[in-house]
FIBALUM-849002 format. One record per residue (C-alpha): y, x, z; residue in one letter. Coordinates in steps of 0.02 Angstrom, whole numbers, plus 50000, padded with zeros to 5 digits. Layout:
FIBALUM-849002
- Y, X, Z, A
...
This chain:
FIBALUM-849002
- 49993, 49985, 49990, M
- 50183, 50058, 49959, T
- 50309, 50075, 50100, P
- 50399, 49916, 50017, P
- 50222, 49817, 50023, A
- 50189, 49855, 50186, R
- 50344, 49771, 50240, T
- 50325, 49622, 50152, Q
- 50150, 49619, 50227, A
- 50216, 49617, 50414, A
- 50340, 49479, 50351, I
- 50202, 49353, 50300, E
- 50103, 49402, 50458, L
- 50270, 49358, 50566, L
- 50287, 49199, 50489, D
- 50117, 49156, 50539, A
- 50117, 49227, 50706, I
- 50312, 49135, 50745, I
- 50205, 48964, 50660, A
- 50071, 49001, 50789, A
- 50186, 49020, 50938, A
- 50283, 48860, 50884, R
- 50125, 48761, 50853, E
- 50004, 48833, 51014, G
- 49906, 48937, 50878, G
- 49801, 49093, 50879, A
- 49885, 49258, 50962, A
- 49948, 49398, 50848, A
- 49814, 49519, 50855, D
- 49702, 49373, 50802, T
- 49835, 49347, 50653, L
- 49831, 49504, 50612, I
- 49645, 49544, 50616, A
- 49620, 49374, 50507, R
- 49762, 49444, 50367, Y
- 49678, 49628, 50349, F
- 49504, 49548, 50335, A
- 49536, 49463, 50176, G
- 49634, 49613, 50100, R
- 49509, 49757, 50085, R
- 49630, 49868, 49997, Y
- 49723, 49903, 50127, A
- 49669, 50048, 50238, G
- 49672, 50115, 50407, S
- 49859, 50195, 50390, K
- 49917, 50026, 50280, D
- 49851, 49923, 50428, R
- 49913, 50034, 50581, R
- 50075, 50037, 50498, A
- 50096, 49849, 50472, V
- 50030, 49808, 50645, R
- 50185, 49934, 50712, E
- 50310, 49847, 50611, L
- 50258, 49666, 50665, V
- 50264, 49725, 50832, Y
- 50433, 49816, 50820, A
- 50491, 49663, 50735, A
- 50430, 49543, 50911, I
- 50485, 49665, 51019, R
- 50662, 49637, 50967, A
- 50680, 49474, 50951, A
- 50709, 49372, 51127, G
- 50720, 49199, 51045, E
- 50583, 49141, 50937, P
- 50666, 49185, 50766, P
- 50679, 49050, 50605, K
- 50572, 49168, 50491, S
- 50474, 49335, 50479, G
- 50590, 49401, 50367, R
- 50752, 49360, 50495, A
- 50638, 49450, 50640, A
- 50598, 49606, 50520, M
- 50787, 49620, 50473, L
- 50815, 49634, 50668, L
- 50698, 49822, 50638, V
- 50807, 49852, 50461, A
- 50977, 49859, 50547, D
- 50900, 49994, 50642, R
- 50823, 50078, 50540, D
- 50893, 50154, 50364, P
- 50686, 50205, 50313, A
- 50644, 50013, 50351, I
- 50800, 49938, 50262, A
- 50745, 50024, 50104, A
- 50589, 49943, 50073, T
- 50695, 49791, 50054, F
- 50704, 49843, 49870, D
- 50655, 49674, 49776, G
- 50514, 49757, 49665, G
- 50337, 49722, 49660, T
- 50268, 49659, 49818, H
- 50417, 49714, 49894, A
- 50537, 49616, 50005, P
- 50696, 49523, 49903, A
- 50866, 49637, 49947, P
- 50947, 49626, 50116, I
- 51127, 49537, 50096, T
- 51244, 49562, 50234, N
- 51277, 49374, 50277, D
- 51085, 49304, 50276, E
- 51024, 49267, 50457, P
- 50963, 49385, 50581, R
- 50819, 49329, 50724, G
- 50918, 49346, 50885, N
- 50899, 49513, 50982, R
- 50855, 49518, 51163, G
- 50712, 49531, 51280, V
- 50697, 49345, 51309, A
- 50728, 49163, 51270, P
- 50891, 49131, 51375, S
- 50815, 49013, 51481, W
- 50685, 49112, 51524, L
- 50787, 49257, 51543, A
- 50889, 49179, 51687, G
- 50724, 49124, 51771, L
- 50696, 49316, 51781, L
- 50865, 49365, 51857, V
- 50854, 49235, 51968, A
- 50702, 49293, 52025, S
- 50768, 49446, 52074, G
- 50725, 49561, 51907, V
- 50879, 49664, 51877, A
- 50955, 49652, 51680, R
- 50950, 49807, 51649, D
- 50766, 49830, 51696, A
- 50743, 49658, 51568, L
- 50700, 49783, 51410, P
- 50561, 49878, 51507, A
- 50471, 49721, 51489, L
- 50455, 49734, 51323, V
- 50424, 49909, 51295, E
- 50242, 49970, 51232, R
- 50115, 49993, 51380, A
- 50010, 50142, 51395, P
- 49827, 50147, 51386, L
- 49736, 50146, 51538, D
- 49576, 50141, 51607, C
- 49491, 50123, 51776, R
- 49336, 50249, 51823, I
- 49188, 50156, 51878, N
- 49137, 50242, 52027, T
- 48961, 50183, 52020, L
- 48916, 50301, 51902, I
- 49062, 50425, 51897, A
- 49198, 50502, 51974, S
- 49386, 50522, 51917, R
- 49363, 50707, 51910, D
- 49216, 50705, 51806, D
- 49292, 50595, 51676, V
- 49453, 50712, 51671, L
- 49323, 50842, 51662, A
- 49260, 50757, 51489, A
- 49418, 50704, 51416, L
- 49530, 50832, 51413, P
- 49664, 50721, 51331, E
- 49651, 50621, 51478, A
- 49792, 50604, 51634, Q
- 49755, 50533, 51795, P
- 49875, 50374, 51837, T
- 50020, 50408, 51940, P
- 49976, 50260, 52069, H
- 49789, 50191, 52060, A
- 49664, 50318, 52153, P
- 49530, 50288, 52000, D
- 49648, 50250, 51861, G
- 49660, 50386, 51686, I
- 49785, 50357, 51573, R
- 49732, 50403, 51376, L
- 49839, 50424, 51216, P
- 49882, 50273, 51143, S
- 49777, 50233, 51013, G
- 49633, 50310, 51076, T
- 49484, 50205, 51002, N
- 49410, 50193, 51213, V
- 49252, 50085, 51147, D
- 49187, 50214, 51041, Q
- 49186, 50357, 51168, L
- 49011, 50389, 51266, P
- 49107, 50358, 51433, L
- 49145, 50212, 51400, F
- 48978, 50162, 51313, Q
- 48873, 50225, 51460, G
- 49010, 50115, 51592, G
- 49085, 50242, 51657, A
- 49269, 50171, 51621, I
- 49337, 50032, 51566, E
- 49502, 49962, 51499, V
- 49632, 49911, 51645, Q
- 49809, 49929, 51670, D
- 49855, 50037, 51815, E
- 49937, 49871, 51898, G
- 49803, 49762, 51880, S
- 49713, 49907, 51972, Q
- 49817, 49911, 52115, L
- 49849, 49738, 52151, V
- 49632, 49724, 52143, G
- 49663, 49854, 52288, L
- 49745, 49709, 52395, A
- 49579, 49613, 52419, I
- 49494, 49794, 52521, A
- 49328, 49756, 52465, A
- 49186, 49799, 52595, Q
- 48993, 49826, 52544, P
- 48892, 49683, 52615, G
- 49043, 49574, 52596, Q
- 49022, 49396, 52497, R
- 49161, 49395, 52379, I
- 49220, 49243, 52254, V
- 49330, 49299, 52095, D
- 49375, 49113, 52080, L
- 49485, 49153, 51899, C
- 49354, 49281, 51846, A
- 49394, 49287, 51638, G
- 49305, 49434, 51571, A
- 49289, 49511, 51753, G
- 49378, 49638, 51738, G
- 49436, 49622, 51935, K
- 49235, 49582, 51941, T
- 49186, 49735, 51914, L
- 49319, 49839, 52001, A
- 49249, 49731, 52160, I
- 49071, 49783, 52120, A
- 49122, 49972, 52126, A
- 49195, 49960, 52284, A
- 49071, 49858, 52371, M
- 48952, 49996, 52319, K
- 48821, 49856, 52229, N
- 48796, 49791, 52428, D
- 48832, 49611, 52442, G
- 48854, 49458, 52334, K
- 49014, 49419, 52218, I
- 49011, 49261, 52134, L
- 49127, 49262, 51964, A
- 49200, 49106, 51911, C
- 49281, 49023, 51769, D
- 49315, 48867, 51674, T
- 49317, 48954, 51494, D
- 49157, 48991, 51440, R
- 49169, 49095, 51327, M
- 49283, 49224, 51427, R
- 49167, 49212, 51555, L
- 48980, 49252, 51449, Q
- 49083, 49428, 51419, R
- 49060, 49484, 51597, L
- 48860, 49484, 51593, A
- 48849, 49634, 51444, P
- 49007, 49713, 51554, R
- 48930, 49710, 51710, A
- 48750, 49772, 51626, E
- 48855, 49933, 51533, R
- 48944, 49939, 51730, A
- 48782, 49956, 51816, G
- 48853, 49798, 51943, A
- 48711, 49704, 51990, A
- 48786, 49592, 52129, I
- 48874, 49484, 52009, I
- 48838, 49291, 51972, E
- 48927, 49217, 51857, S
- 48969, 49010, 51879, R
- 49037, 48916, 51733, L
- 49152, 48773, 51831, L
- 49197, 48593, 51753, D
- 49382, 48555, 51768, P
- 49407, 48449, 51901, G
- 49237, 48466, 51982, E
- 49255, 48635, 52041, E
- 49242, 48588, 52232, A
- 49082, 48492, 52185, T
- 49005, 48652, 52096, M
- 49044, 48772, 52224, L
- 48990, 48650, 52404, A
- 48860, 48806, 52424, D
- 49004, 48926, 52449, W
- 49106, 48802, 52575, R
- 49183, 48899, 52713, G
- 49067, 49067, 52694, T
- 49171, 49187, 52561, A
- 49246, 49354, 52677, D
- 49384, 49334, 52533, S
- 49430, 49233, 52382, V
- 49512, 49316, 52238, L
- 49649, 49212, 52140, V
- 49706, 49306, 51996, D
- 49774, 49126, 51942, A
- 49823, 49076, 51773, P
- 50023, 49106, 51739, C
- 50162, 49140, 51605, S
- 50087, 49300, 51574, G
- 50299, 49371, 51612, T
- 50223, 49520, 51683, G
- 50114, 49553, 51527, T
- 50235, 49556, 51374, W
- 50216, 49731, 51357, R
- 50058, 49694, 51273, R
- 50098, 49522, 51213, N
- 50261, 49515, 51172, P
- 50269, 49367, 51068, E
- 50201, 49257, 51211, A
- 50389, 49228, 51285, R
- 50389, 49144, 51139, W
- 50256, 49014, 51181, R
- 50335, 48983, 51337, L
- 50420, 48832, 51410, N
- 50480, 48723, 51556, Q
- 50333, 48604, 51541, A
- 50186, 48733, 51510, R
- 50281, 48831, 51669, L
- 50273, 48685, 51773, D
- 50085, 48630, 51733, R
- 50033, 48800, 51779, L
- 50124, 48815, 51955, Q
- 50023, 48635, 51990, A
- 49861, 48736, 51936, T
- 49894, 48865, 52036, Q
- 49928, 48766, 52179, A
- 49753, 48660, 52156, H
- 49654, 48838, 52140, I
- 49719, 48896, 52298, L
- 49680, 48752, 52412, D
- 49513, 48754, 52323, L
- 49500, 48950, 52380, A
- 49539, 48881, 52546, A
- 49397, 48804, 52592, A
- 49284, 48951, 52510, L
- 49347, 49056, 52651, V
- 49258, 49092, 52819, K
- 49376, 49076, 52980, P
- 49470, 49233, 52987, G
- 49439, 49268, 52793, G
- 49562, 49326, 52660, R
- 49641, 49254, 52506, I
- 49707, 49367, 52390, V
- 49816, 49279, 52268, Y
- 49882, 49384, 52096, I
- 49973, 49315, 51951, V
- 50035, 49448, 51798, C
- 50218, 49343, 51823, S
- 50366, 49418, 51887, L
- 50442, 49231, 51908, L
- 50460, 49187, 52097, D
- 50390, 49021, 52056, A
- 50245, 49073, 52020, E
- 50222, 49196, 52140, G
- 50342, 49214, 52308, A
- 50381, 49024, 52303, D
- 50192, 48978, 52272, R
- 50142, 49083, 52416, V
- 50280, 48997, 52529, T
- 50228, 48820, 52471, A
- 50053, 48862, 52516, F
- 50088, 48926, 52697, L
- 50195, 48762, 52733, K
- 50031, 48650, 52669, K
- 49901, 48764, 52774, H
- 50004, 48802, 52941, R
- 49886, 48889, 53019, K
- 49866, 49024, 52881, W
- 49988, 49181, 52888, H
- 50004, 49302, 52755, A
- 49961, 49503, 52786, E
- 50069, 49651, 52769, P
- 50024, 49730, 52607, L
- 50024, 49951, 52572, S
- 49980, 49978, 52405, L
- 50027, 50145, 52297, P
- 50152, 50043, 52203, A
- 50247, 49887, 52207, G
- 50405, 49819, 52309, S
- 50418, 49681, 52451, V
- 50449, 49502, 52374, R
- 50424, 49364, 52495, G
- 50266, 49363, 52584, E
- 50193, 49478, 52449, G
- 50209, 49625, 52343, L
- 50276, 49641, 52155, R
- 50272, 49756, 52021, L
- 50382, 49776, 51866, D
- 50371, 49878, 51735, P
- 50544, 49970, 51760, A
- 50504, 50018, 51936, A
- 50317, 50054, 51935, D
- 50288, 50074, 51757, G
- 50139, 49953, 51787, T
- 50108, 49780, 51698, D
- 50220, 49643, 51797, G
- 50117, 49572, 51954, F
- 50139, 49492, 52114, F
- 49991, 49475, 52244, V
- 50008, 49418, 52421, A
- 49845, 49414, 52547, R
- 49838, 49261, 52656, L
- 49716, 49239, 52824, R
- 49627, 49090, 52877, A
- 49640, 49052, 53044, P
């Protein structure tokens, strides 16, 4: 592909991504994969270059752009080499005119940026929310130590804060590494590793991961428990939960039981665990405002109605978790969001409803106090954004 053809391909992809964000369609990564599946002539360098253009445009546009071209013009306006590809040739975008509309440059839609600032995120910290994220992995201590992995991967560096984390060069094909295939490492952002430490899992415990998804934190808990005890990994998403079993087998995590839950029937389906768990991890569904570095188009998908629904879901899951904890047990509540409505305010509401519960102070290698918990953010901590709180039952 010529440089102009790459720019035109990026514009076509952006049109599809903008429409999907508006209509609740597939994620950008999925759309990019589909696009190139039907274009075998595009080599690996072409695919990488087009992907870079697409994500540069997405990161530049705070508000959902009207078109892929309007988004790409934000990149062209600051990169003469890209602007030169708008030459009107074969498979090239038409020449740029000075008066044609551009996307709105920014970090997020104005209403959402306002919520972030109201939640204590400084305006000068907002740009870090859409910067490119590093490639972090967690060492699976059931199989290897960090020293072992660092010795085997000279290109890796220890993460600044997480004790079992390493950082690899961007673009590394982790799934092709023998260490990954042998279960010694798992891709996991350093922030995710850090908030997972709040559960302080110990061998012999009974722990529920109530929103396990594909099991990233479940596997970390199994390693902390040294494969001694029992973990119940639950979710209402069959496809995500099905990914846990092969990951657990590869990691040598033998104490995990998976359980698919029906929405609205969770309490009945978890009756055998009622009042018996040492800890319940609630890695709740949320807006994902802390993960825009990886999914920048997600900020185009969020609206107030969806945010309200997420808060209701979070409250429901916390109440469900409270019934599973044994006397004196704990809930660890995590959201990958920087919004107080999903973090500090959600915990305050829980404690008002469950008055005999209390929040425990947390001490993690990074993060700052926010309400009754800790918050990590990209600007201050160099991680994805998270809120975490630990709640103790009477």
